[in-house]
N, C-alpha and C positions, 0 to 999 in steps of 0.2 A: 286375420282369421279369428273366429270367436274363441277357439281353444287357446289362443295366444295369452289370454288373461291368466289362465291357470299355469301355463308353461313359464311365463315370465315371473310369476310369483314364486314358483319353485326355484327358478334360477337364482333369484335374489336371496332366498332363504338358504340355498345351498352354499352360496358365496359366504354368507354369515356363519354357517356351520364350519366351513373350511377355515375361516378366519378366527374361529373360537369365540365368536360373539354369542352364539346360542348353541345348544346341543341338539342331537337328533330328536330327542323326545319333544323338546320345545318346538322344533321345526314342524313335526307331525301334528302337534297340538294346534299350532297356528293355522296350518292348512285346513284342518277339520273345522275350526272356528270360522274360517273365511269362506266356507262352501256356499253359503247363501249369498254373500256379497258377489262371489264370482258368477253364480247363476244369474244374479240381477244384471251384471255387466254384459253377460252373453246375451240375455234376452233384450237388453237395450240395443245392442248392436243389430240384432235380428229385426227388431221393431223399426229402427231408423232406416235400415235397408229396405224393408217392406214399404214403408211410407214413401221413400224416395221413388221406388219403382212404380207405385200407384200414381204418384204425382206426375212422373215422366210419361206414363202411359196415357194419362188424361191430356197431357200437353201435345200429344201426337196429332191432334186435330188442327194445330196451328202450323201453317205453311212455313213460317219463319223458323220454327223449331225444327221442322223436318230438314230444312236447308242447313241448319246448324249441325244436325247430326250427320248429314251427308258429308259436310266439310270435316267434321271431327273424325269420322271413320277413315276418310281419305288421308288425313294428316297422320293418324296412328299407323295406317298401313304404310305410308311413305317412309316413316322413320323406323319401320320394322317392329313396332310395338305390338302389332297383331296381324293375323292372316285371315282375310275374309273366308278363304276356302276352308281352313282348319276350324274357324269359329262359326262357319255356316251363316255368315252375314250376307245380306243382299248386296249386289254390286250397284254401281251408280245408275245403270239403266233401270234396274228393278226398283230402286228407290224413287226414281223419277216417275215410273208408272204408278207406284203406290201413291205418291203425292197427287197425281192427276185424279186418282180414284178416291182421294180423301182418306187414305190410309197411311200408316207410318210403321215404325218398328213394333214388333210384338214384345210382350213382356220378357220372354226368354232372351230375345235379341238385345233388349235394353239392359238386361242383367249382365250380358257379356261385355257390352260397351262400358258400362259403369265399372265393372271389375277391372277392365284394362286401363281405364283412366285412373282409377285409384292406385293400381300397381305402378303406373308410370309416375304419378306424383310421389308415391312412396320412394321410388328409386331416386328420383331427382332431389327430393328434400333430404334424403339420407346423406347426400354428398356435401351438405352444408353443416356448419357448426350451429346447431339449434339450441343446445342446452345452456349456452352462455347468454341467450337473449333474456331481457327483463320479463317477458311474458311466458317463458318456458315452463316454470313451475305451475302457473295458472292453468295451462293447457294440458300438462302431463298428469297432474295429481288425480283428476277424476278417472283416469284409466285404471288405477289400482284399487283393490279393495280398501275401504276406509280404514280398516284395522291396521293395514300395513303402513299407510302414510300418516297415521296419527302420531307415530313416534319416529318416522324416517322421512327424509326428503326424497321425493320422487326422483329428483335429479341424481341421487346417489346410486340408482340402479346401474349395474355394469353395462346394460344395453340402452341407457336412457336416450341417447341421440337417435338410434334406430327406431325405438318405440315411439318417440315423439314424431318422427317422420311419418310413421304409420297413422298415428292419431290425427295429424294434420291432413293427410291424404283422405282419410275416411270422413272426418268432420267437414272439411271444406266442400267435398262432393255431396255429402248428405244434406248440407245446408243450402248450397248454391246450385246444385245440379252439376252435370258433367260439362256444360257448355260455357258457363259464365266466366270462369278463370281465363280461358283461351281468348274469349272476346275482349275482356278488359286488358289482357296483355297486349293484344293487337292495337287496341285503342290508345293505350298509353305508351306503346313502344318499349315495353319492358319484358323481362323473362317471366314465364308463368310462375316460377318459384317466387319471384318478388310479389306477385299478386297473392299467393298463398300466405306469404309472410305478412302482407298488409292485412289479410283477413285475421290472422292470429293476433296482430297488434290491436286491431279494432275490437275483436271479440273480448280480449282481456280488459281493454280500457273501458268498455261499456258495461262490464260485469254481466254479460249476457247468459252465462251458464244457468243461473236460477230461473230466468224467464223461460228458456228453452226446455228446461227440465219439466216445468209445469205444462208447457205445450206438448211435449213428447208423451207425457203420461196419459193424455186424452186424445192424441192426434188421430188414432184409428177408431175412436168411439164417437166423436162428434158427427153431426150430419155432414153429408158429402159436400154440400155447397159451402158450409161454414169452413170446412177444412180447406177447400180450394181458395176461398177468399183470404183466409189467414196465411196460406202458403204464398199467395201472390204478394201480400204485404210483407211477409217475411223475406221473400226474395228481393223486394225493393230495399229493405233494410240492409241485407247482405251486400247488394250492389252499391248502395249509397255510402256505406262505411268504408268499403274498399276504395271507392273513388275518392273519398275524402283523404285517406292515407296517401294514395298515389298522386294526389294533386299537390302534396307538400313539396317544397323545393328539394330537388335532388341533392344528396350529400349532407343535408342538415340533420343534426342529432336531435330528435324530438322525444327521446326516451323519458326525460324528466317530465315533460308536459303530459305525455301519455300516462305516466304513473300517477300524476296529479289527477288526471281525468278519471283514472280507475278509482282513486280514493273518493272522488266526488260521487261517482255512481255506485259506490259501495253503500252510500247513504241514499235512501229512497226518496228524499225530499225533492230533489231536482227532477227526478223521473215523474213524481206525482204532479209537479207543476206542469211538466210537458204534456201529461195525459189530459189535463183539463177535465171538462165535464161533457165532452162530446159523446153523444149516444151512438151505439152500434146495435140496432134492433136485432140483427141476425144472431147476436150472442145471448139474447134473452133465453133463459132456461138452460143455458150451457153451464157446466160445472164452474163454480166461482173462480177457482185458481186459474183455469184455462182462460176464462173471459178476461181476467185482470192482466194476464201475461200477453194475450193477444192485443189488448188495448195499448199496453206498454210498447210492444214491438211496433205497432202502427205509429205511435207517437214518435218513437225513435227514428223510424224510417223517414219521417219528414224533416229531421234535423241532422241526420248522420253525416252527410257530406259537409254541412256547415261546421259541426263540432270539430272535425279534424282539419278541414281547410283553414279554419280560423286560428289554429295553433301557430300558424306562421305570421300572424299579424302582431306587431309590437303593441303592447299595452302599457299604460302608465305604471310606474314602479310601485305605486301604492294600491294597485288594483289586483286582487288575487284572481285566480283562474275562474272560480265560481262566480264572482261578481262580473267578470268579463263575459262569461257565458250568458248570464242573465241580460246584460246589455245587448249582446248579439241577438238573443231571441226576441227581445223587444223591438230591435231594429228590423229584424226579418218580418215581424208581424205588421209593423206600421208602414214599411215601404212596399209591401206586397210580395216580397221575395218568397215567403213561405207559401203563399197561394200559388205563385207561379211554379214553384217546385212541384206542388201537388198536381197542377195542370199538366206539367211535362211528363207525368207518369202515365198519361193516357196511352192506349195501345197504338202502335204504329202500323202503317200500311206500306210494306216494302222497305228495301234497304236504303233507298234515297231519303225517305222520311226519317228513318232511323239515324242517318248521318246528320240530317238537319237538326234533329232533336239533340244529338250529342253536341253539336256546335252551340245550340241554345243553352244547354246545361253548363257548358264551360263558360260561356259569356255571363251567365247568371252567377256562377262562382266567382269570376273575376270582379263583377260588379259588387257582389257582397263583400269581398275582401277590401275593395277600394272604399266603399261606403263605411265599412266598419273602421277602417283606418282614419277616415275623415272625422267621425264623431268622437274618436279617442284623442283628438288633438285639442290643444288650448286649455284654458282654465276650467271650462265646463265639461271636460272630457267624460263621455259616457252618461251625461245627465239627461233627464227627460227633455230639457230645453234644447240640448244639442241635437237630439233625435228629431224633435219637432221642427227645428230650423232646417234640418236636412230634408225632411219630408216636404216642407214648403218649397225648397229649392228644386226638388224633383218635379213638383207640380203634378200634372195629370198622369205622368208616367208612373207615379206611386199609387197603386190601387190594390185593395185587399179583396176585391170582387172579381172573379174570373168571368170572362164572356167567351162563349163559342168553343169550337173544337180545338184539336191540338195545333192546327195551323194558326188559328187566331191567338192561342196562348203563346206560340213562338213569336208572333209579331209583337205581342205585349212585352215579351222578354227582351226583344231587340230594342224596343222603345225605352225600357228601363235601363238597359245597358248603355245606350247612347246618352241618356240623361245623367247617369252616374259618371260617365266620362267627362261631360261638361262641367259637372260640379267639381270634380277633382282638378280639372284644368283651371277653373276659376280660382281655386284655392291656391 
């Protein structure tokens, strides 16, 4: 709830008054000084919710999205999280008729579904110990007025875990929509809470808050087509980064590597390199901060799954994580992995093609990890010569130029995957 910002600030200050840390006059003075900050946070929540509903209403033209919503509503109803009758949501027959007529859920109906999904995630996440996670402070701190957390740790709030659960529920749905988490949980055979945790880990590691703050400031002001294009690329980033985390070996502790990654992306130099000089004509004339952030998000969407999946690859003792990342990006470009990843993002036609694309994406991730391990072996580990020799071994399977539709891209992916297997077996 939007009013929660003010209520939770008062709770925190009242605890400090009772503990004798501040007096009543200081409490009231701080609340008055924080009024503008609290208003800004409330407006941010409202804006993100509006943007999400606009985006989801636009997506109702997609039959796959309608099927996703039908499954989501049925799942929520089956577990008792909502009642179609009480919430005045359409039944399965009505949804089927709407799909046949090219219609979907209305905006009020979408608002009901989104609210129920957020409440469900909030409840599930509150059952976990969140505040002890390395990323907890990064995610929780922006919830509070800047004045409060300038001299206090957000994790010291008496309700920190419950508030963080709310933050995660709101943010993951605002950024990913109400369907993606359940879809990834099914794909990777994990609990939906684990997918939300994966999102939090990746969000913190890539230092995404400043980029999305710039996007949020202009999201409802830029031309409609620009907004839709940026949203699509943003969703690709969200999906790719969660897939990267979820593809890491189960049971492994990657917290140190993720914190290293966060330190790397706190410096903009690697992100600048990733962005390159590729033009995006639709952004011409758009506010500079928005354009820069959109290009950064697009660049990250192309490498997100690699960045996280590669953390499980052993690297030479004298190679730091940033050097390792640069070797990996060079390898991706020269073997054609980067191009194939972009090609696999083409829209799918039906569930069967979606499943084939998922298989192709996993095959590409495995090939990438195997090839990366290959070039990191021997005395020339990670060198230009090691990468060039690998590309020569891959032969025609390594291509940086894509040809054809999604089906053709998947065939190229299988060819590269098989060539990568041969190289590894020969080694």
